[in-house]
N, C-alpha and C positions, 0 to 999 in steps of 0.2 A: 183447788184453784184459788190463787191469791193475787191481788193487784197492788202494785206499788204506785203511789200517787206522788209525783214530784210537784210540790205545791209552791206557788208564788203568792203575791199580795192580792187582795181583793176578795170578793164574795165567792168566786167560782170554785175554789177548792172545797169550801164548806158545802156547796150544793152537790158536788160530786160525792163527797163523803156521805151526805144524807141519802143520796140515791143508792149508794152501795149498802148502807145500813138497812134501808127498806127492803133490800133483796136478801139480806143476811150474808152479804159477801164481805170477807175480811179484807181490810186495807192496811197497808203499811205506808205511813205518811213520811215522806222524805223532805226535810227542811234544810235548805242551803243556809249556811252561816251568813248572817247579815240581812236575811230576807224575813220580814215580819209576816208570819202566817197566822191567820185568824181562825182557820179550820180547827174544829175540835172533834173528839171522838174517843172511843175506848181502845182503839187499836194501837199497834206499835208506832212509835215516832222515832225516826232515825235522823239525827243531825249529820250534816256532811259539809265538806268544802269541795270546790271543784278540783283542788289539788289532791283529793283523796277519792275521787269518783270511782276509780278502778277497784279500790277496796270495798266501797259501798256496793258495787255490782256483785262482788263475790259474796258479801253478806246477804244480799237479796236472793242469790242463787241458793245459798245454804238454807234460807228460810222457806224455800219452796215457792217463791214468787215466780209466776210465769207470764204475767202481763204488766205493762208499764203505761201510765198515762201522765200527761203534763197539763197542769191547770194553774192559771193565775199569772199576774204580771211579774216579770223579772228584769233586772238590768244586768249587763255583763259585768261580772266581778273582776277586780284587779287580781292578777295572779301573783302569788308569792312562790317563786320557783324553789326556795329553800324548803317549802313544806310539801312538795310533790313527792308522793311515795312511789315505790317501785311498780306497783300495779297500775298506777295512773300515768306514768311517764310515756308509755306508748300511745295512750289516748290523747294526751296533750300534744304529742308530736303530730297527730292527725288533725287536731282542731286548730292549732296555731295558724296554719296557712289560710284558714277561712275566717278567722276572727275579724279581719279587716274588711270582709265582704258583708253583704246584707244578711239580715236575720234568716232568710229562707235557706241560704247556702249553709249556714252554721247549723240550723236545726235539722236539715237533711243528714248532715254528717253525724249528729247526735243520734238520730233515729237508726242509722246504719250501725253505729257502735252497739246499741242495745240489741238490735236484731241479731247481730253476729254473736252476741253473748247468749243467745237462746231465748230472748224475751219477745213476746208479741207486743208491739207498740199499738195502742188503741187510742182513738180519738175521744175527747171528752163527750162529743155528741153521741158516741156509741155507749158510753158508760151512763150518761144522763141524757137520754134522747129527748126529754121534754123541753130542753133548752132551745131546740130549733123549731121556730114557728112555721106553720104552713103559709103558703103564699097568699097575698091579698092585702087590702087596706084594713088595718086593725082599728082605725079611729073613725069618729063621726065625720070629721072633715075629710073630704076627698081631694085627690090631686087634680089640678086643672091642666090645661095644655102647656103652660109655661113650666109648671112643676114637672110634668112628664118629660119635657125637652131637657130640663136641667138634669133629671135623673139619667137620661140617655147620655148626656155629656159627661156626667160623673162616672158612668160605667166605662166610657172611653178613657178618661183620665186615669182611673185606678188601673185599668189594663196596661196603660203605658208606664205607670209607676211600677207595676209588677215586673215588667221586663227589666227595669233597673234595680229591682229588689229594694225599693225605698219604703213604701208604706201601704196601708190598706184603706185609706179614706181620703176624701177631699171635700171641699165646700165649693159649690157652684151657685151663682146667681145670674139669671138672665144670660146663660151661656158663658159667663166669665168665671174663670177659676180664681177664687179668692184665697184659698189656702190648701196646702197638701200636708198629709200626715208624715212625720219623720220619727226618729227614735223616741222623742219625748211622749208621743202618743196622741190619742184623739182629744182628750181633755185640753192638753196644751194647745193643740191646733185651734180648738174652738175659742179658747181664751185669747188667742192671738187676734181675733176679730174685734176685741173689745178694748176700750180705753178707760182709764181711771177717772173719767169725767172731770169734775172741778178739782180733784185731788192731785192733779198732775204735779203741782209744785210742792206737795207735802212730803214729809219723811216717808220713804218707801216702806220701811218696816212697819210704821204705824198704819200706813194705807193697807198693807197686807193684812194686818190684824183686823182692821175695820171691815175689809172685804169678807173675811170669814164670818164675822158677825152679821153682815148684811145678807150673806148667802143663807145663813140659818134663819134669819128673819124672813127672807123672801120665800124660803121653803114653806114656812108656816103660813104665809099669806097665800101662796099658790094652793096649798092643800085645803085651805078654809074658804077661799074666795073664788069668784068667777074668773074665767080666762082673761077678761078685760082688765083685771087688776094686776096682771103680770108686770114685773118691774124690769124685764129684760130690755124692752124698748127704751132707747135713749142711752144705753150702754154700748150699743154698736158703734164702731168707729165711723164717724160721719164721712170720712173719705171713701168709704166703701158703698157700693150699691146696696139697696135695701133688699130684705128677704133672702131667698135662696134655700138651698138644701144641704144637708150632710149626706153624702153617699159613702157607704161602707161595704166592702166585699173582699173575699180572699183574692190573693194575687193569682193571675193565670198560671195554672200548673203547680200551684202551691201544694206542699205536703200538708194535707188537711188533717192529719192525725195529731198535729202539734201546731200551736199558735193560731187556731181558728179565731177569726175576729169576734168581738163581743161588744154589745151595748147594754146599758142598764139605766136605771132611773137618773143617775148623775148625768148621763149623756143627754137625756131628754131635757133636764133642767138647764144644762149648759147651752143646749141648742136654743132654748127659749130665751135665755139671757143674752145670747149672741144675736137675737133678732131673726132667727131662721124661720122659714115657713114649715119645715118638717124634716124628717129623717127617712132615708131610703136605704134598705139593706137588701142584699142579694138572697133570694130564697134558697134555702138549703146550705147557705154558706156563712151565716152570721148567727151566733147564739144571742139570746135575749135573757138577761137576768131579771127575774121578777116581772114577767110579762104583764100580769094584771096591773101592777103599779105603774109600769111604763105607759100602758094604754090610758089609765086613769089620768096620769099627769099630762100626757099629750092632749087628751080631751079637755082638761081644765085650762091648758095653756093655748088651746086653739091650733095645735100642730097636727100635721099629717104624719102618721107612722105607717109606712108602706113596705111590705115584704115583696119585693119585685121579682117576678119570675122571668 
């Protein structure tokens, strides 16, 4: 029995590869052209383009692969119809009508294509079950009544977003919705709450470079100092109400074997920089990368990290 892992950006593919290696399970790593994959291992690596996906499926069948998993962030590639091979043309004919729709519709069609080819499509949480934390508050700081009300509001908002197949996260403060996730992702949404402070009139390229340096410096400060030293306060857009939460959960009825939501240390740091009070994720529905580090950071920064049942 062998697994093909369709890998995207970020740490998640590497964690899946490590879990498979620990069990002695062979993995074929499939890397889409133009997607930087950081996962490493001794197994086979197969580069591919969406225009040749049908041929890749045939290769996997010939190698005895019987399971397929998807992990990591991807963006929809631009199609070059001149490079579409004969094995892929029928697949693209099925996918093109759903390209303009939300991610869930597209991913469901991809799952159906692989299942019809004889593969079992498995969720990352099945391959690496340690990524799904048990329910409960993971941090020293506990949610208060306002926090709990914002979490309930966040659940309502994400449920409504799911109906429209838009995103999997939102920011709520005092019952007000401050931001919702779209195609650019959770980090983009959190950064949308912040302003460049006194640098607003400076060269945006230089400001971006400075921001990277500041973030690295802030990370060092956060890891070495108390929560009170966090530099996130003051970067929050003053036009917004203070505090609030990030709420993240799968869409209602989502195909959970693919595109299950994820948070990690970067999410915690950006949440603190955006001036949030904490992060709430749905129990059994959101994976946490490097959970001990996330909890440590949240405790140092004075945030709540709640796996809400």
